[in-house]
C-alpha positions in Angstrom: 29.6 111.0 73.9 27.8 111.2 76.6 26.3 114.5 75.1 25.8 112.5 71.8 23.6 110.4 73.0 21.5 112.1 74.6 20.8 114.7 71.7 20.1 111.9 69.8 17.3 110.5 72.3 16.2 114.0 71.9 15.8 114.2 68.0 14.8 111.1 68.3 12.0 111.2 70.5 10.5 114.8 68.4 11.0 113.0 65.2 7.9 109.9 66.6 5.4 109.6 65.1 3.1 108.6 67.9 3.9 111.7 71.2 3.9 108.9 74.5 4.8 105.6 72.8 7.9 107.6 71.4 7.9 109.6 74.2 8.4 106.6 76.8 11.0 105.0 74.5 12.8 108.3 74.1 13.0 108.5 77.9 14.4 104.7 78.1 16.9 105.3 75.9 17.8 109.1 77.8 17.5 107.0 80.7 20.3 103.6 79.4 22.1 106.8 77.7 22.3 108.8 80.7 23.3 105.1 82.6 26.4 104.5 80.3 27.4 108.0 79.6 27.8 108.4 83.3 29.5 105.0 84.0 31.9 105.9 81.4 32.6 108.7 82.6 33.2 107.7 86.7 35.4 104.9 84.9 37.2 107.7 82.9 37.8 109.4 85.6 38.9 106.2 87.8 41.9 105.6 85.0 42.7 108.7 84.9 43.4 108.8 88.5 44.4 104.9 88.7 47.4 106.1 86.2 47.5 109.7 88.1 48.1 108.0 91.2 50.4 104.7 89.6 52.5 107.0 87.6 53.2 109.2 91.6 53.6 105.7 93.0 56.0 104.5 90.5 57.8 107.2 90.2 57.8 107.2 94.0 59.5 103.8 94.1 61.5 104.3 91.4 63.1 107.7 93.1 63.5 106.4 97.0 62.7 102.3 96.1 64.2 101.7 92.8 67.4 103.6 92.7 69.1 102.6 96.0 68.0 98.8 95.4 69.7 98.9 92.1 72.6 101.1 93.5 72.7 98.4 96.3 72.3 95.2 93.8 75.2 97.2 91.4 77.8 97.5 94.1 76.6 93.9 95.3 77.9 92.8 91.7 80.2 95.1 91.7 81.7 93.0 95.0 81.2 90.2 94.2 82.8 90.7 90.5 85.9 92.2 92.7 85.7 89.4 94.8 85.5 86.6 92.1 88.9 88.3 90.0 90.7 88.8 94.2 90.0 85.2 94.1 91.8 84.3 91.2 94.1 86.8 91.7 95.1 84.5 94.8 94.8 81.3 93.0 97.4 82.5 90.5 99.5 83.9 92.9 99.0 80.0 94.8 99.5 78.3 92.1 103.2 81.0 91.5 104.3 80.4 94.6 103.1 76.5 94.7 105.7 76.6 92.4 107.8 79.4 94.1 108.0 76.6 96.9 108.9 73.5 94.8 111.7 75.3 93.1 113.3 76.1 96.3 112.7 72.8 97.8 114.3 70.9 94.4 117.3 73.6 94.6 116.9 72.2 98.4 117.7 69.1 96.8 120.3 69.8 94.8 122.4 71.6 97.5 121.9 68.7 99.5 123.1 66.2 96.6 125.8 68.0 95.8 126.9 69.2 99.9 126.9 65.2 100.6 128.3 64.1 96.5 131.2 66.5 98.1 131.4 65.7 101.6 132.1 61.8 100.2 134.5 62.8 97.6 136.3 65.1 100.5 136.1 62.1 102.6 137.2 60.1 99.8 140.4 62.7 99.0 140.8 62.9 102.9 140.6 58.7 103.1 143.3 58.9 100.4 145.5 61.8 102.0 146.0 59.7 104.9 146.7 56.6 103.0 149.1 57.5 101.2 150.4 59.9 104.3 151.2 56.6 106.4 152.4 54.2 104.0 155.1 57.4 102.8 155.8 57.3 106.6 155.4 53.8 106.6 157.9 53.7 104.2 160.0 55.5 106.0 159.4 53.7 109.2 160.9 50.8 107.3 163.3 52.4 105.5 165.2 54.0 108.8 164.4 50.5 110.3 166.3 49.2 107.3 169.2 51.8 107.7 169.2 51.2 111.6 169.3 47.1 110.6 172.5 47.6 108.0 174.2 50.0 110.6 172.9 47.5 113.3 175.2 45.1 111.2 177.8 47.0 109.7 178.3 47.5 113.4 177.6 44.0 113.9 180.0 42.7 111.5 182.9 45.2 112.5 182.5 43.6 116.2 182.3 40.3 114.9 185.4 40.9 112.8 187.3 42.8 115.1 185.9 39.6 117.4 187.2 36.9 115.2 190.5 38.9 114.7 191.4 39.0 118.3 190.7 35.6 118.3 192.9 34.8 115.5 195.6 37.0 116.3 195.4 35.3 119.9 195.6 32.0 118.5 197.8 32.9 116.1 200.3 34.9 118.6 199.2 31.0 120.8 200.2 28.8 117.5 203.8 31.3 116.8 204.3 32.6 121.2 205.0 35.2 120.1 203.9 38.6 122.2 203.1 41.5 119.7 203.0 44.7 121.2 199.6 46.8 121.0 200.6 48.0 117.6 202.1 44.8 116.3 198.8 43.4 117.8 196.9 46.8 116.1 198.8 46.3 112.2 197.6 42.4 112.3 193.8 43.0 113.3 193.8 45.2 110.5 195.0 42.5 108.3 193.1 40.5 109.1 190.1 42.0 108.5 191.1 43.5 104.9 191.5 39.7 104.2 187.8 38.9 105.8 
């Protein structure tokens, strides 16, 4: 582009009608064009080098800085997600364990209540058994006592009859002034006892 501007300036110089004035303008134009053309070339070269250095720096950063950083970030993100999943799993397991413990406590309470009820029923049954046995023993004792009393009464009555018969025989003998031998006394006593 700078060469085109210079060629155009030379062509303008040759065609111009007043040699010096056109020449001056051509030279001035050439200087202006040269200064713009040189600046553009420098700008283009600098821009090219800037792009090249930027590209190299971007490649180096991507290769040696951004890739490890991104890998570390991805790794950290995976660790955080794993930690969150582990926390959720742990929370679920703790919830299940809490429910299991509650169930075990309820089951233990139920078993304890059943054991207490069973022990209470067993104590009542034992008390009833002891009471029944005491009644039976009391009935047996009473029955034995009644039998002993009847036996004693029977013996007392028999003894009283015998004594009464003896007294009656003696009185009768006194009344009759007779003496009976042992055999006669026994027969009279039996007769009087039978009559009583």
